[in-house]
C-alpha positions in Angstrom: -31.0 42.9 61.1 -29.4 45.6 59.1 -26.0 44.8 60.7 -26.5 41.2 59.8 -27.4 42.1 56.3 -24.4 44.5 56.1 -22.1 41.8 57.5 -23.6 39.3 55.1 -23.0 41.7 52.1 -19.4 42.3 53.2 -18.8 38.7 53.6 -20.2 38.0 50.1 -17.8 40.6 48.8 -14.9 38.9 50.5 -16.0 35.6 49.1 -16.1 37.0 45.6 -12.6 38.4 46.1 -11.4 35.0 47.3 -12.9 33.4 44.2 -11.1 35.9 42.0 -7.8 35.1 43.8 -8.5 31.4 43.4 -9.0 31.9 39.7 -5.8 33.9 39.6 -4.0 31.1 41.5 -5.2 28.5 39.0 -4.4 30.6 36.0 -0.9 31.4 37.3 -0.3 27.8 38.2 -1.5 26.7 34.7 0.9 29.2 33.0 3.9 28.2 35.2 3.2 24.4 34.7 2.8 24.9 31.0 6.2 26.8 30.8 7.9 24.0 32.8 6.4 21.3 30.6 7.4 23.1 27.4 10.9 23.5 28.7 11.1 19.8 29.4 9.8 18.9 26.0 12.2 21.2 24.3 15.3 19.8 26.1 14.0 16.3 25.4 13.9 17.1 21.7 17.5 18.4 21.8 18.5 15.3 23.7 17.5 13.2 20.8 20.4 14.5 18.8 23.1 13.6 21.5 26.1 15.8 21.9 28.8 16.6 19.3 30.8 13.4 20.0 27.9 11.0 20.5 25.6 12.6 17.9 23.1 9.8 17.0 22.2 8.9 13.4 18.6 9.9 14.2 16.3 10.2 11.2 15.1 13.8 11.4 11.8 12.9 9.8 11.2 10.0 12.2 7.7 9.9 13.8 9.3 10.3 17.3 11.1 13.6 16.4 8.1 15.0 14.4 5.8 14.1 17.3 8.1 15.8 19.9 8.4 18.9 17.8 4.7 19.1 17.2 4.2 18.7 21.0 6.5 21.7 21.6 4.6 23.9 19.2 1.4 22.7 20.9 2.8 23.6 24.3 3.7 27.1 23.1 0.2 27.5 21.6 -1.3 26.5 25.0 0.8 29.1 26.8 -0.2 31.7 24.3 -3.9 30.9 24.8 -3.5 31.2 28.6 -1.9 34.7 28.3 -4.0 35.9 25.4 -5.3 38.9 27.4 -1.8 40.3 27.9 -0.2 41.5 24.6 3.2 41.8 26.3 3.1 38.2 27.6 1.9 37.0 24.1 5.0 38.6 22.6 7.2 36.9 25.1 5.7 33.5 24.2 5.9 34.1 20.5 9.6 35.1 20.7 10.4 32.1 22.8 8.7 29.8 20.3 10.6 31.3 17.4 13.9 31.0 19.3 13.2 27.3 20.2 12.2 26.4 16.6 15.3 28.2 15.2 17.6 26.2 17.5 15.9 22.9 16.5 16.1 23.9 12.8 19.8 24.4 13.2 20.2 21.0 14.8 18.2 19.5 11.9 20.5 21.3 9.5 23.6 19.8 11.2 22.1 16.3 10.9 21.3 16.9 7.2 24.9 18.0 6.5 26.3 15.2 8.6 24.1 12.6 6.7 25.9 13.5 3.5 29.1 12.0 4.9 31.2 14.6 3.0 34.6 15.3 4.7 34.4 18.8 3.2 31.4 19.5 5.4 33.3 19.0 8.7 34.2 22.7 9.1 30.6 23.6 8.5 29.3 21.0 11.0 31.8 22.3 13.6 30.7 25.9 13.0 27.0 25.1 13.1 27.4 23.0 16.3 29.4 25.8 18.0 26.5 28.2 17.2 23.9 25.8 18.5 25.9 25.2 21.7 25.9 28.9 22.4 22.1 29.0 22.0 21.3 25.9 24.0 21.5 27.6 27.4 18.9 30.1 26.1 16.8 27.5 24.3 13.9 28.8 26.5 14.2 32.6 26.5 15.0 34.4 29.8 11.8 36.4 29.4 9.7 33.3 29.2 11.4 31.7 32.3 11.0 35.0 34.1 7.3 34.9 33.2 7.1 31.4 34.7 8.8 32.6 38.0 6.5 35.6 38.0 3.4 33.3 37.7 4.8 31.2 40.6 5.1 34.4 42.7 1.6 35.5 41.7 0.3 32.1 42.7 2.0 32.4 46.1 0.6 35.9 46.6 -2.9 34.7 45.6 -2.7 32.1 48.2 -1.7 34.7 50.8 -4.6 36.9 49.8 -7.0 34.1 50.0 -5.7 33.3 53.4 -6.2 36.9 54.6 -9.7 37.0 53.1 -10.6 33.9 55.0 -9.2 35.4 58.2 -11.1 38.6 57.8 -14.3 36.6 57.1 -13.8 34.5 60.2 -13.1 37.6 62.3 -16.2 39.3 61.1 -18.2 36.2 61.7 -16.9 36.0 65.3 -17.6 39.7 65.8 -21.0 39.5 64.4 -21.8 36.4 66.4 -24.1 35.4 63.7 -24.5 31.7 63.2 -26.4 32.2 60.0 -23.5 34.2 58.5 -21.1 31.4 59.5 -23.4 28.8 58.0 -23.6 30.8 54.8 -19.8 31.1 54.5 -19.4 27.4 55.1 -22.1 26.6 52.5 -20.5 28.9 49.9 -17.1 27.4 50.5 -18.5 23.9 50.1 -20.4 24.9 46.9 -17.2 26.3 45.4 -15.3 23.2 46.1 -18.0 21.0 44.9 -18.4 22.9 41.7 -14.6 23.1 41.2 -14.4 19.3 41.7 -17.1 18.6 39.1 -15.5 21.1 36.6 -12.2 19.4 37.1 -13.8 16.0 36.3 -15.0 17.4 33.0 -11.6 19.0 32.4 -9.9 15.7 33.1 -12.3 14.0 30.6 -11.0 16.2 27.8 -7.5 14.9 28.4 -8.8 11.3 28.6 -10.5 11.7 25.3 -7.3 13.1 23.7 -5.3 10.1 25.2 -8.0 7.5 24.1 -8.5 6.6 27.7 -11.8 5.7 29.5 -13.8 8.7 30.8 -14.7 9.3 34.4 -18.1 8.1 35.5 -20.9 10.5 34.5 -21.7 13.2 37.1 -25.0 12.7 39.0 -27.7 15.3 39.4 -29.7 17.5 37.0 -27.6 20.7 37.4 -26.0 22.5 34.4 -22.6 21.0 35.1 -24.1 17.5 35.1 -26.0 18.3 31.8 -22.7 19.5 30.2 -21.0 16.3 31.4 -23.8 14.1 30.0 -23.6 15.9 26.7 -19.8 15.4 26.6 -20.2 11.7 27.3 -22.8 11.4 24.5 -20.5 13.2 22.1 -17.5 10.9 23.0 -19.7 7.8 22.4 -20.6 9.1 18.9 -17.0 9.9 18.1 -15.8 6.5 19.2 -18.6 4.7 17.3 -17.6 6.7 14.2 -14.0 5.8 14.7 -14.8 2.1 15.1 -16.8 2.1 11.9 -14.0 3.9 10.1 -11.4 1.5 11.5 -13.6 -1.5 10.4 -13.9 -0.1 6.9 -10.1 0.5 6.8 -9.4 -3.0 8.1 -11.9 -5.0 6.1 -11.5 -3.3 2.7 -10.2 -5.5 -0.1 -8.3 -2.6 -1.7 -5.0 -1.4 -0.1 -5.6 1.8 1.7 -2.5 3.6 2.9 -0.7 6.8 3.5 2.7 7.8 2.1 5.3 10.3 3.3 6.5 13.1 1.0 9.3 10.7 -0.1 6.9 7.9 -1.0 7.4 5.7 2.1 4.5 3.8 3.7 3.5 5.4 7.0 0.2 3.4 7.5 -1.5 0.6 5.6 -4.5 -1.7 6.1 -4.3 -5.5 6.2 -5.4 -5.9 2.5 -1.7 -5.4 1.6 -1.1 -9.0 2.7 -3.6 -10.4 0.2 -2.8 -8.1 -2.7 1.0 -7.7 -2.4 1.9 -10.7 -0.2 3.6 -8.3 2.3 2.5 -7.8 6.0 1.7 -4.4 7.4 4.8 -4.3 9.6 7.1 -5.2 6.7 5.6 -2.6 4.4 5.9 0.3 6.8 8.9 2.5 5.9 9.2 0.8 2.5 9.4 3.0 -0.6 6.4 2.4 -2.9 8.7 2.8 -5.9 10.4 -0.4 -4.8 7.2 -2.3 -5.4 6.5 -0.8 -8.9 7.8 -2.2 -12.1 11.1 -0.5 -12.9 10.0 1.2 -16.1 6.8 2.5 -14.4 8.5 3.9 -11.2 9.4 7.2 -12.9 5.8 7.7 -14.1 4.5 7.1 -10.5 7.0 9.5 -9.1 5.9 12.2 -11.5 2.2 11.5 -10.7 2.9 12.0 -7.0 4.8 15.2 -7.7 1.9 16.4 -9.8 -0.5 15.8 -6.9 1.8 17.6 -4.3 2.0 20.6 -6.6 -1.8 20.9 -6.6 -2.6 18.9 -9.7 -5.8 17.0 -10.3 -6.1 13.7 -8.4 -7.1 11.5 -11.4 -6.6 7.7 -11.1 -3.3 6.4 -12.3 -2.7 2.9 -13.7 0.6 1.2 -13.0 2.1 -2.3 -12.5 3.2 -3.5 -9.1 4.7 -6.9 -8.1 3.9 -9.2 -5.2 6.5 -10.7 -2.9 6.3 -13.9 -5.1 7.4 -11.9 -8.2 3.9 -11.9 -9.8 3.0 -8.6 -11.5 -0.3 -6.9 -10.8 -2.2 -4.2 -12.8 -3.1 -1.6 -10.2 -5.4 1.5 -10.4 -3.7 4.1 -8.1 -5.9 6.8 -6.6 -4.4 9.4 -4.3 -4.7 12.9 -2.8 -2.1 15.1 -1.2 -2.6 16.6 2.2 -0.6 19.8 2.9 -1.7 19.7 6.5 -0.3 16.2 7.1 2.4 16.4 4.4 1.2 13.0 3.3 -0.4 11.2 0.4 -3.6 9.3 1.1 -3.9 6.5 -1.4 -6.2 3.6 -2.5 -4.7 0.8 -4.6 -7.2 -1.3 -6.6 -6.2 -4.5 -8.2 -7.6 -4.5 -11.8 -5.6 -7.6 -13.0 -8.7 -9.8 -13.1 -10.7 -7.1 -15.0 -7.9 -6.7 -17.5 -7.6 -10.4 -18.0 -11.3 -10.6 -18.6 -11.1 -7.8 -21.1 -8.2 -9.6 -22.8 -10.2 -12.9 -22.9 -13.1 -11.0 -24.4 -10.9 -9.6 -27.1 -9.4 -13.0 -27.8 -12.8 -14.6 -28.1 -14.0 -11.8 -30.5 -10.8 -12.2 -32.5 -11.2 -15.9 -32.7 -14.8 -15.6 -33.8 -14.0 -12.8 -36.3 -10.9 -14.2 -37.9 -10.7 -17.9 -37.3 -14.3 -19.1 -37.2 -15.9 -16.8 -39.7 -13.7 -17.7 -42.7 -14.2 -21.5 -42.4 -17.9 -21.0 -41.8 -18.2 -18.8 -44.8 -16.3 -21.4 -46.9 -18.6 -24.2 -45.8 -21.7 -22.0 -46.3 -20.6 -21.2 -49.9 -20.1 -24.9 -50.7 -23.5 -25.8 -49.3 -25.1 -23.0 -51.3 -23.4 -24.4 -54.5 -24.6 -27.9 -53.8 -28.1 -26.7 -52.9 -28.4 -24.6 -56.0 -27.3 -27.5 -58.2 -24.2 -25.8 -59.5 -22.2 -28.7 -58.1 -23.9 -32.1 -58.3 -23.0 -35.4 -56.7 -20.7 -37.4 -58.9 -18.9 -34.3 -60.4 -15.2 -34.0 -59.9 -15.7 -30.6 -58.1 -18.2 -32.2 -55.7 -15.6 -34.4 -54.1 -13.0 -31.6 -54.1 -15.4 -29.2 -52.4 -16.4 -31.8 -49.8 -12.7 -32.2 -48.9 -12.4 -28.4 -48.5 -15.5 -28.3 -46.3 -14.2 -31.1 -44.1 -10.8 -29.4 -43.8 -12.5 -26.2 -42.6 -14.7 -28.1 -40.2 -11.6 -29.8 -38.7 -9.9 -26.5 -38.4 -12.9 -25.0 -36.5 -13.1 -28.0 -34.2 -9.3 -27.8 -33.6 -9.5 -24.1 -32.8 -12.5 -24.5 -30.4 -10.9 -27.5 -28.6 -7.5 -25.8 -28.3 -9.2 -22.6 -27.0 -11.2 -24.6 -24.4 -8.2 -26.6 -23.3 -6.1 -23.4 -23.0 -8.7 -21.7 -20.7 -9.2 -24.9 -18.7 -5.4 -25.0 -17.9 -5.2 -21.3 -17.2 -8.2 -21.3 -14.9 -6.6 -24.0 -12.7 -9.3 -26.7 -13.4 -6.7 -29.1 -14.9 -5.6 -31.7 -12.4 -2.3 -33.5 -13.1 -2.2 -37.3 -13.0 1.4 -37.7 -12.2 3.3 -40.9 -12.9 6.8 -42.1 -13.5 7.5 -42.6 -17.1 10.7 -43.3 -19.1 11.6 -40.7 -21.6 12.5 -43.4 -24.1 9.0 -44.8 -23.9 7.5 -41.4 -24.2 9.5 -40.7 -27.4 8.4 -44.1 -28.8 4.7 -43.5 -28.1 4.8 -40.1 -29.8 6.7 -41.5 -32.8 4.2 -44.2 -33.3 1.3 -41.8 -33.0 2.7 -39.5 -35.6 4.0 -42.2 -37.9 1.3 -41.5 -40.6 1.8 -37.7 -40.4 5.6 -38.0 -40.8 5.2 -40.4 -43.7 2.8 -38.1 -45.6 5.2 -35.1 -45.0 8.2 -37.1 -46.1 10.1 -36.1 -42.9 12.1 -38.5 -40.6 11.4 -38.4 -36.9 14.5 -39.6 -34.9 14.7 -39.9 -31.1 18.0 -40.2 -29.2 18.3 -42.9 -26.5 17.7 -41.8 -23.0 17.6 -43.6 -19.6 16.0 -40.7 -17.8 12.7 -41.1 -15.9 10.4 -38.2 -15.1 7.3 -37.8 -13.0 4.7 -36.1 -15.2 1.2 -36.3 -16.5 1.8 -38.7 -19.4 -1.2 -37.5 -21.5 -0.4 -33.8 -21.2 3.3 -34.3 -21.9 2.5 -36.3 -25.0 0.3 -33.3 -26.1 3.3 -31.0 -25.7 5.6 -33.2 -27.8 2.8 -33.7 -30.4 2.2 -30.0 -30.7 5.9 -29.2 -31.0 6.6 -32.0 -33.6 3.5 -31.1 -35.8 4.5 -27.5 -35.6 8.0 -28.5 -36.8 6.5 -30.6 -39.6 4.6 -27.5 -41.0 7.8 -25.5 -41.5 10.3 -28.3 -42.4 11.1 -29.2 -46.0 10.5 -32.7 -47.4 13.4 -35.1 -46.8 14.6 -33.3 -43.6 14.8 -34.7 -40.1 13.2 -33.8 -36.7 15.2 -35.0 -33.7 14.0 -35.7 -30.1 16.5 -35.7 -27.3 16.7 -35.4 -23.5 19.5 -34.5 -21.1 20.1 -33.7 -17.4 21.3 -30.1 -17.0 22.1 -29.3 -13.3 18.8 -29.6 -11.5 16.7 -29.7 -14.6 15.7 -32.3 -17.2 15.7 -30.7 -20.6 13.7 -32.2 -23.5 14.2 -30.7 -27.0 12.6 -31.0 -30.5 15.0 -29.9 -33.2 14.1 -29.4 -36.9 15.8 -28.4 -40.1 13.1 -25.9 -41.2 13.2 -22.2 -42.2 13.8 -21.0 -38.6 12.2 -18.1 -36.7 13.2 -14.4 -37.2 14.8 -12.9 -34.1 12.0 -10.3 -33.6 9.5 -13.2 -33.3 11.4 -15.2 -30.7 9.8 -13.5 -27.6 6.2 -13.6 -28.9 6.1 -17.0 -30.6 4.4 -18.6 -27.5 1.6 -16.0 -27.4 -1.9 -16.8 -28.5 -2.7 -16.7 -32.3 0.9 -15.8 -33.2 2.3 -16.9 -36.6 5.7 -16.2 -38.1 4.1 -14.6 -41.1 0.5 -13.4 -41.7 0.1 -16.0 -44.5 1.0 -19.0 -42.3 -2.5 -19.2 -40.8 -4.0 -19.8 -44.2 -1.2 -21.8 -45.9 0.0 -23.9 -42.9 -3.3 -24.1 -41.0 -3.6 -24.5 -37.2 -5.3 -22.6 -34.5 -2.4 -20.5 -33.4 -2.8 -21.9 -29.9 -0.5 -25.0 -30.0 2.6 -23.3 -28.7 0.6 -21.4 -26.0 -0.9 -24.7 -24.8 2.7 -26.2 -24.6 3.8 -23.2 -22.5 0.8 -23.6 -20.1 1.3 -27.4 -19.7 5.0 -27.0 -19.0 4.3 -24.2 -16.5 1.7 -26.4 -14.8 4.5 -29.0 -14.2 6.8 -26.2 -12.8 9.0 -26.0 -15.9 9.9 -23.5 -18.6 9.8 -23.5 -22.4 11.9 -21.6 -24.9 13.2 -21.7 -28.5 16.6 -21.3 -30.1 16.5 -20.6 -33.8 18.5 -19.4 -36.8 16.8 -18.3 -40.0 17.1 -20.9 -42.8 19.0 -23.3 -40.4 16.2 -24.6 -38.3 14.8 -24.3 -34.7 15.2 -26.1 -31.5 12.2 -26.0 -29.0 13.3 -26.9 -25.5 11.4 -27.3 -22.2 12.7 -28.1 -18.8 11.2 -29.8 -15.8 12.6 -29.6 -12.2 14.9 -32.5 -11.4 12.8 -33.2 -8.3 10.1 -34.4 -10.6 12.5 -36.7 -12.5 
């Protein structure tokens, strides 16, 4: 019995030694394999540059090169982790990593100098390339390669030691003639293999997680390894659920969520870019964000990003960007800088609608404050005078005040009607009733409509003959001509003439209204079609009008796909012109 126990104890000792050699074998194999893999990745990175004569125009900041270089550094870190218990071997790995990165940095430097395409840099490129070629054979240091060969040798010796241990165990088992000992050895061997297999499954699952692949089936049983595997599977499920939620938020967000490189190029973006900017994700990747920003705003955005990269506060920044169709958007730009990723993470929020609403609110307040309050005050004062008996029916002042009240009433109605029509057109609720009409008939209809107005003003309205036909909304186009003619009447002297004409200019039909009035100062030309604009501050009181007539003309012409402009000389008159596409004529 004691002999059996002694043999059993000795066999257990041999088994422990075998396990240690097994660990040594696996450890040595892992180090050797990691060194070989690192060497392969390093030479793959060098191969991206080609040789001196076939050096490719590789972008040194390309995702492929950056990924390859990051992989090399990761490989070196893995080797360092495996040899962490040996300071000497850690120093060998650190030196090899430094040598490899230095060689890659010099290759990058060659590409940067070569990219400048300066003939004066050829000697420098030649010199740098010569230095790099001398280092390429030792891209992976001799000490590191020797370490790999040493690990291979250790692996081989470990296998031999394991073999000898098994032979000794077998010999002792035969000598002892103890079936129980033989059974114990076999059971222990099976257990080790079973445990190693299960641990290898968990180890393989870690690589599958990193590669976004499906995990192995969960291990069966209630042992510690099975519990660890179950916990690992649960953790992976939670991680993937969180990633799916994050991806859903990224994909379904209405705001543009993106990342930018240090130079400002899009490296990732969500599908909202198609709705906001009219550009697909694939087309936007690699594009400079400054190319999508209004020219005079691009410098401000560049300074904002530089401010973030230098550690400044990440306050929102408002700028103007344009869509693929040329339409400008007001965008609230929020971003943070990541030193770890060397990227900007940004959110672009379209505030155009909000700003338009604010502008509309200001316009309504301005209209109520300046254009409705004064006429209402005038009417209110007249009513108070009549109510108090100061002005009685039959007095000369009575009729005069009633005329003033009526004029102010008409002014308010005109202002409100013009404002409502303007907003109806701009909101897209106006439907065009297109029909073919002859321009000569259009001129005749407008002339007859304004005959009384022209007669009272003492101004002649003349229309030049035209055989052109256009396809437009007759009512709206009459409104355009009426607004332009009545506007010309206000600023034309008695006895002058207003001329209507039409001509075909390339692929456009151009209609003009020309007067002999006082003209428009050059500084007012660009803003004359804006809401509530008058040439002088006194015009609103002296000439009357809502200040919306020309704005309405612009919106109606734009609704037909045309453009409107004015050509004017002070004291010599103005010519208001608008064009329609020839396809509508």
